[in-house]
C-alpha positions as CSV (number, residue, x, y, z in Angstrom):
1,X,0.0,0.0,0.0
2,X,2.8,2.4,0.8
3,X,4.6,1.7,-2.4
4,X,1.4,2.1,-4.4
5,X,0.8,5.5,-2.7
6,X,4.5,6.5,-3.4
7,X,4.2,5.6,-7.1
8,X,0.9,7.5,-7.3
9,X,2.6,10.6,-5.8
10,X,5.5,10.3,-8.2
11,X,3.2,10.1,-11.2
12,X,1.3,13.2,-10.0
13,X,4.6,15.1,-9.4
14,X,5.9,14.2,-12.9
15,X,2.6,15.2,-14.4
16,X,2.7,18.6,-12.7
17,X,6.4,19.1,-13.8
18,X,5.5,18.2,-17.4
19,X,2.5,20.5,-17.5
20,X,4.5,23.3,-15.8
21,X,7.4,23.1,-18.3
22,X,5.0,23.6,-21.2
23,X,3.7,26.8,-19.8
24,X,7.0,28.5,-19.8
25,X,8.2,29.7,-23.2
26,X,11.5,28.5,-24.5
27,X,14.3,30.9,-23.5
28,X,18.0,30.5,-23.0
29,X,18.9,29.1,-19.6
30,X,20.8,31.5,-17.4
31,X,24.3,30.5,-16.6
32,X,24.8,31.8,-13.1
33,X,28.5,31.2,-13.2
34,X,29.1,33.4,-16.2
35,X,27.5,36.8,-16.1
36,X,25.8,38.1,-19.3
37,X,27.7,41.1,-20.7
38,X,25.6,43.8,-22.3
39,X,27.1,45.7,-25.1
40,X,27.3,49.2,-23.9
41,X,26.6,51.9,-26.5
42,X,29.3,54.4,-26.7
43,X,27.8,56.5,-29.4
44,X,27.5,60.2,-28.6
45,X,26.2,63.1,-30.6
46,X,28.0,66.2,-31.7
47,X,25.6,69.0,-32.7
48,X,27.1,71.7,-35.0
49,X,25.2,74.9,-36.0
50,X,26.3,77.3,-38.6
51,X,25.2,80.7,-37.3
52,X,26.2,84.2,-38.4
53,X,28.4,85.3,-41.3
54,X,27.6,82.8,-44.0
55,X,26.7,84.3,-47.4
56,X,26.2,81.8,-50.3
57,X,29.2,79.7,-49.1
58,X,30.3,76.2,-49.7
59,X,31.0,74.8,-46.2
60,X,32.6,71.5,-45.2
61,X,32.8,70.0,-41.8
62,X,35.2,67.3,-40.8
63,X,35.3,65.2,-37.6
64,X,38.6,63.4,-37.0
65,X,39.6,64.2,-40.6
66,X,36.5,62.6,-42.1
67,X,34.1,64.8,-44.0
68,X,30.6,64.6,-42.4
69,X,29.0,67.6,-44.1
70,X,29.4,69.5,-47.4
71,X,26.9,72.0,-48.7
72,X,26.9,74.9,-51.2
73,X,24.8,78.0,-50.9
74,X,24.9,78.2,-47.1
75,X,23.5,81.6,-46.1
76,X,22.7,82.9,-42.7
77,X,19.0,83.8,-42.0
78,X,19.7,87.1,-40.2
79,X,16.4,87.1,-38.5
80,X,17.4,84.1,-36.4
81,X,21.2,84.0,-36.8
82,X,21.1,80.5,-38.4
83,X,22.4,79.1,-41.6
84,X,22.3,75.3,-41.2
85,X,23.0,72.4,-38.8
86,X,24.4,69.0,-38.7
87,X,24.2,66.2,-36.1
88,X,27.2,63.8,-36.1
89,X,27.3,60.5,-34.2
90,X,30.8,59.9,-32.7
91,X,32.4,57.1,-30.7
92,X,35.3,59.1,-29.2
93,X,34.9,61.3,-26.2
94,X,37.3,63.9,-27.7
95,X,37.3,64.7,-31.4
96,X,39.0,67.1,-33.8
97,X,36.4,69.4,-35.5
98,X,37.3,71.3,-38.6
99,X,35.0,73.7,-40.4
100,X,36.0,75.3,-43.7
101,X,34.5,77.9,-46.0
102,X,35.7,77.3,-49.6
103,X,38.0,80.1,-50.5
104,X,37.7,81.6,-47.0
105,X,38.1,80.8,-43.3
106,X,39.0,77.5,-41.8
107,X,39.0,76.7,-38.1
108,X,40.0,73.6,-36.2
109,X,39.2,72.8,-32.5
110,X,39.4,69.9,-30.2
111,X,36.0,69.1,-28.7
112,X,35.2,67.1,-25.6
113,X,31.9,65.7,-26.8
114,X,30.7,64.5,-23.4
115,X,31.3,67.9,-21.8
116,X,30.5,70.2,-24.7
117,X,28.4,68.5,-27.4
118,X,27.0,71.7,-28.9
119,X,29.2,73.8,-31.3
120,X,28.2,77.0,-32.8
121,X,30.2,78.3,-35.8
122,X,30.3,82.1,-36.2
123,X,32.1,84.3,-38.7
124,X,32.5,87.6,-37.0
125,X,34.6,90.4,-38.5
126,X,36.0,88.0,-41.1
127,X,37.2,85.5,-38.5
128,X,35.6,82.1,-37.9
129,X,35.0,81.1,-34.3
130,X,34.0,77.6,-33.0
131,X,32.1,78.0,-29.7
132,X,31.6,74.8,-27.8
133,X,29.0,74.6,-25.1
134,X,27.4,72.0,-22.8
135,X,24.0,73.4,-23.6
136,X,22.3,74.2,-26.9
137,X,22.5,78.0,-27.6
138,X,19.1,79.5,-28.4
139,X,18.6,81.2,-31.7
140,X,17.8,84.9,-31.7
């Protein structure tokens, strides 16, 4: 009688385990000895605005000596001090930014993207300035 009762309990237990395992969707089993490593995204954004001083210019922008922007006819809208903008994904925390106006000014500046991801480009008095900031500068 005891063995029959034991067999019966084992059958019920196996049935419960079998039914329970079908309710859980297939998924990889966790390996508690080896932690799962998530791939951290290191992509940051560099925001470059062309502001005052552009008048039908061809402008190029390079980040770490790679051209990321080239456009002809760039002209500042004087009512808002804005000519154009470009957003550049970067992997490095420090980059070399170069902005050039064809036949005119060129300026290069090292930018710490995590600290100052916003760069405004101004041509004031015939001289180009790259102004890096931690916050986006409002347009006038």
